[in-house]
C-alpha positions as CSV (number, residue, x, y, z in Angstrom):
1,M,19.0,-19.1,-6.8
2,R,19.7,-15.6,-8.1
3,L,18.1,-12.8,-6.0
4,V,17.8,-9.5,-7.8
5,V,17.4,-6.6,-5.3
6,T,16.1,-3.2,-6.2
7,G,18.4,-0.5,-4.7
8,R,22.2,-0.7,-4.2
9,E,22.9,1.4,-1.1
10,G,20.0,0.7,1.2
11,Q,20.5,-1.1,4.6
12,V,18.8,-4.3,3.5
13,A,20.4,-4.5,0.1
14,R,23.9,-4.2,1.6
15,S,23.0,-6.7,4.4
16,L,21.8,-9.2,1.8
17,I,25.0,-8.9,-0.1
18,E,26.9,-9.5,3.1
19,R,24.8,-12.4,4.4
20,S,24.9,-14.2,1.0
21,R,28.7,-14.2,0.8
22,G,30.2,-17.7,0.8
23,R,26.8,-19.4,0.1
24,A,26.9,-21.5,-3.0
25,D,23.1,-21.7,-3.3
26,V,22.4,-18.0,-3.4
27,E,23.7,-15.1,-5.6
28,V,22.6,-11.6,-4.8
29,V,22.6,-8.9,-7.5
30,T,21.6,-5.3,-6.9
31,V,20.0,-3.0,-9.5
32,G,19.6,0.7,-9.2
33,R,20.3,4.0,-10.9
34,P,20.9,4.7,-13.7
35,A,19.5,1.5,-15.0
36,L,16.5,1.5,-12.7
37,F,14.3,4.4,-11.6
38,L,11.2,3.3,-9.8
39,E,9.4,6.5,-10.7
40,D,10.0,5.8,-14.4
41,P,8.1,2.6,-15.3
42,A,9.8,2.3,-18.6
43,T,13.1,1.4,-16.8
44,V,11.8,-1.3,-14.5
45,L,11.2,-4.4,-16.7
46,P,14.4,-3.9,-18.8
47,A,16.5,-3.5,-15.7
48,L,15.1,-6.6,-14.0
49,Q,15.1,-8.6,-17.2
50,A,18.8,-7.8,-17.8
51,A,19.6,-9.0,-14.3
52,A,18.0,-12.4,-15.0
53,P,16.4,-13.1,-11.6
54,D,15.1,-16.3,-10.1
55,M,13.4,-14.0,-7.5
56,V,13.1,-10.2,-7.0
57,V,13.5,-8.5,-3.7
58,S,11.8,-5.1,-3.7
59,A,13.9,-3.1,-1.2
60,A,14.3,0.3,-2.8
61,A,11.9,3.0,-1.5
62,Y,11.4,6.7,-0.8
63,T,12.2,6.8,2.9
64,A,12.4,10.5,3.7
65,V,9.4,10.5,6.1
66,D,9.1,14.2,6.8
67,K,10.1,15.3,3.3
68,A,7.4,13.2,1.8
69,E,4.8,15.6,3.2
70,D,6.2,18.1,0.7
71,E,6.8,15.6,-2.1
72,P,3.7,13.4,-2.1
73,D,3.7,12.8,-5.9
74,L,7.3,11.6,-5.8
75,A,6.7,9.4,-2.7
76,F,3.7,7.8,-4.4
77,A,5.5,7.4,-7.7
78,I,8.3,5.4,-6.0
79,N,6.6,3.6,-3.1
80,A,3.2,2.9,-4.6
81,A,3.4,2.9,-8.4
82,G,7.0,1.8,-8.4
83,A,6.3,-1.2,-6.2
84,G,3.5,-2.2,-8.6
85,H,5.8,-1.9,-11.6
86,V,8.4,-4.1,-9.9
87,A,5.8,-6.7,-9.1
88,A,4.4,-6.6,-12.6
89,A,7.8,-7.0,-14.1
90,A,8.5,-10.0,-11.9
91,A,5.2,-11.5,-13.0
92,V,6.2,-11.0,-16.7
93,L,9.5,-12.7,-16.0
94,G,7.6,-15.5,-14.2
95,V,9.3,-15.1,-10.8
96,P,8.1,-14.3,-7.3
97,V,8.8,-11.1,-5.4
98,I,9.6,-10.2,-1.8
99,H,8.6,-6.7,-0.9
100,L,9.6,-4.7,2.2
101,S,7.0,-2.5,3.9
102,T,6.8,-0.7,7.2
103,D,5.1,-0.4,10.6
104,Y,4.1,3.1,9.6
105,V,1.1,1.7,7.7
106,L,-0.5,0.6,11.0
107,G,-0.9,3.9,12.9
108,G,-4.0,4.5,14.9
109,P,-4.6,4.1,18.7
110,K,-4.4,0.3,18.8
111,K,-1.6,-1.1,21.0
112,G,0.7,-3.8,19.8
113,P,2.1,-6.3,19.3
114,H,0.3,-5.9,16.0
115,D,-0.5,-9.0,13.9
116,E,-1.3,-9.1,10.2
117,T,-5.1,-9.1,10.7
118,G,-5.2,-5.6,12.3
119,A,-6.6,-2.5,10.5
120,T,-4.3,-0.1,8.7
121,L,-4.3,3.6,9.4
122,P,-1.4,5.3,7.8
123,C,-0.3,8.5,9.6
124,G,1.2,10.5,6.8
125,V,2.2,10.6,3.1
126,Y,5.1,8.2,3.5
127,A,2.9,5.7,5.3
128,A,0.1,6.1,2.8
129,S,2.4,5.6,-0.1
130,K,3.8,2.4,1.4
131,L,0.4,1.0,2.1
132,A,-0.6,1.7,-1.5
133,G,2.6,-0.1,-2.5
134,E,1.6,-3.2,-0.6
135,E,-1.7,-3.1,-2.4
136,A,-0.1,-2.6,-5.8
137,M,2.3,-5.4,-5.2
138,A,-0.4,-7.9,-4.2
139,R,-2.5,-7.0,-7.3
140,A,0.3,-7.2,-9.8
141,N,1.9,-10.5,-8.7
142,P,0.1,-13.2,-6.7
143,R,3.5,-14.9,-6.0
144,H,4.5,-12.4,-3.4
145,V,5.7,-12.1,0.2
146,I,5.3,-8.7,1.8
147,L,7.4,-8.1,4.9
148,R,6.4,-5.3,7.2
149,T,9.3,-4.4,9.5
150,A,10.1,-1.6,12.0
151,W,12.9,0.5,13.5
152,V,15.5,-0.7,11.1
153,Y,19.2,-0.3,11.9
154,S,22.5,-1.8,10.7
155,P,26.2,-1.1,10.3
156,F,25.3,0.7,7.0
157,G,23.8,4.0,6.0
158,K,21.9,6.4,8.3
159,N,20.0,4.9,11.2
160,F,19.2,5.4,14.9
161,V,22.1,3.4,16.2
162,R,24.7,5.3,14.2
163,T,23.1,8.6,15.1
164,M,23.2,7.9,18.8
165,L,26.8,6.9,18.7
166,K,27.7,10.0,16.7
167,L,25.8,12.3,19.0
168,A,27.4,10.7,22.1
169,N,30.7,11.8,20.7
170,E,29.4,15.4,20.7
171,R,27.2,15.8,23.8
172,D,27.0,14.7,27.4
173,T,23.2,14.3,27.4
174,L,20.8,13.3,24.6
175,T,17.0,13.9,24.7
176,V,15.1,11.0,23.2
177,V,11.3,10.3,22.8
178,S,10.0,7.9,25.4
179,D,6.3,7.5,24.4
180,Q,6.7,5.7,21.1
181,W,7.1,1.9,21.3
182,G,8.4,-0.6,18.8
183,S,10.5,-3.6,17.9
184,P,14.0,-2.6,16.8
185,T,15.1,-4.7,13.9
186,S,18.6,-5.3,12.5
187,A,18.8,-5.2,8.7
188,L,21.2,-8.1,9.0
189,D,18.3,-10.1,10.6
190,I,15.9,-8.9,7.8
191,A,18.4,-10.2,5.3
192,D,18.4,-13.6,7.0
193,A,14.6,-13.6,7.0
194,I,14.5,-12.7,3.3
195,L,17.0,-15.5,2.5
196,I,15.0,-18.0,4.5
197,A,11.7,-16.9,2.9
198,A,13.2,-16.9,-0.6
199,T,14.6,-20.4,-0.2
200,A,11.1,-21.6,0.9
201,M,9.4,-19.9,-2.0
202,H,12.0,-21.2,-4.5
203,E,11.9,-24.8,-3.3
204,G,8.1,-24.9,-2.9
205,C,8.0,-27.9,-0.6
206,G,4.3,-28.2,-1.3
207,R,3.4,-25.2,0.8
208,D,1.9,-21.9,-0.2
209,V,3.7,-19.3,1.9
210,H,2.7,-16.3,-0.2
211,G,1.1,-13.3,1.6
212,L,1.7,-10.6,4.2
213,Y,3.9,-11.1,7.2
214,H,5.3,-9.0,10.0
215,F,8.9,-9.4,10.9
216,A,10.8,-7.6,13.6
217,G,13.4,-8.1,16.3
218,T,12.2,-10.1,19.3
219,G,11.1,-8.0,22.3
220,E,10.0,-4.4,22.6
221,T,11.2,-1.0,23.9
222,N,10.7,2.7,23.4
223,W,13.1,5.0,21.6
224,S,14.8,6.2,24.8
225,G,15.2,2.7,26.1
226,F,16.8,1.7,22.8
227,A,19.1,4.7,23.0
228,R,20.1,3.7,26.6
229,H,21.0,0.2,25.5
230,I,23.0,1.5,22.5
231,L,25.0,3.8,24.7
232,A,25.5,1.3,27.5
233,T,26.8,-1.2,25.0
234,S,29.1,1.5,23.5
235,R,30.5,2.2,26.9
236,K,31.0,-1.5,27.5
237,Y,33.2,-1.7,24.4
238,G,35.1,1.5,25.1
239,G,33.0,3.7,22.8
240,P,31.3,7.1,23.4
241,Y,28.6,7.4,26.1
242,A,26.0,10.0,27.0
243,E,23.1,10.1,29.4
244,V,19.6,9.9,28.0
245,S,16.8,12.3,29.1
246,D,13.2,11.3,28.3
247,I,11.0,13.6,26.3
248,T,7.5,13.2,24.8
249,T,6.5,13.2,21.1
250,A,4.9,16.6,21.8
251,D,8.4,17.9,22.9
252,Y,9.9,16.9,19.5
253,P,7.4,17.9,16.8
254,T,8.0,16.6,13.3
255,K,6.3,17.4,10.0
256,A,5.0,13.9,9.7
257,N,3.3,12.0,12.5
258,R,5.0,8.8,13.8
259,P,3.1,5.7,15.1
260,H,2.9,5.7,18.9
261,D,2.9,1.9,19.0
262,S,4.8,0.0,16.3
263,R,5.3,-3.3,18.2
264,L,5.0,-6.2,15.7
265,S,4.2,-9.8,16.3
266,S,6.3,-12.1,14.1
267,A,4.4,-15.2,15.0
268,W,3.0,-15.8,11.5
269,F,6.5,-15.5,9.9
270,A,7.9,-17.9,12.5
271,G,5.0,-20.4,11.8
272,A,5.5,-20.2,8.0
273,F,9.3,-20.2,7.8
274,G,10.5,-21.7,11.1
275,W,12.7,-18.8,12.2
276,T,12.5,-16.0,14.7
277,A,14.8,-13.0,14.9
278,P,17.1,-12.7,17.9
279,H,16.2,-10.4,20.7
280,W,16.7,-6.8,19.7
281,R,19.2,-6.3,22.5
282,E,21.4,-9.1,21.2
283,S,21.3,-8.0,17.6
284,S,21.9,-4.3,18.4
285,E,24.9,-5.2,20.6
286,V,26.4,-7.0,17.6
287,V,25.9,-3.9,15.4
288,V,27.2,-1.4,18.0
289,A,30.4,-3.5,18.6
290,R,30.9,-3.8,14.9
291,L,30.5,-0.1,14.3
292,L,33.0,0.8,17.1
293,N,35.5,-1.6,15.7
294,S,35.3,-1.0,12.0
295,E,32.8,1.5,10.8
296,P,33.2,5.4,10.7
297,L,30.3,7.2,12.3
298,L,29.4,9.4,9.4
């Protein structure tokens, strides 16, 4: 099975490449600039067609949450229209598509864990563009799986785990928001989930598994709790450590609003595909240990 992934440098794309190594049944190929510009529909079908997919993984996105408030047209061109173009191109090629979405589309006052039946209430341009992308994806290709995930971190790129370790090298105390709740999710676990879902879709097995799913690390915490675990783990392995001081969202204003409760229930995914992510503490410890041993904290 040849998985063609949009985007080359993203956390999930890089995790998929790593998790597929040594597997004879899966080949992961990434496509990105200059062959593929999601905001340029003329590039999408040729780029995917040249990559000859058995399945497409729509992972590339505009992810600058605050900057999106100043660049709504670009955010929608990539996250909404671009996702639709990817799905349509996959349909033309006769292949399914797995699309990554976000907890940000939920928003609102409802407390989690959120399942797939809950109402959406995007809380900013980025969130609205991602919700529009889900809708465009579903319209353009009925053979789709949409995975909403949350609080993604990995050994790659910029993310909360790497930021906490970097800041702990520079400061004795870090202030971290304590009134936003979620389910931290390793991109390595997301890659495993995608490979499991892709295999089920490819093999069929007489089941229709297409649709929308939530997928996140098991368990829940707030940002300051996540930070404390990261730093305690770092200290355990001889890495940098800092104390964490709780603040509220109001103490740390941002241009775009963030969901106050992003906890996701992955029960539907577990029921459909027979797999649940490890607890977030376990997966984040793996990433912290790996970063301290082998990855520069850039």
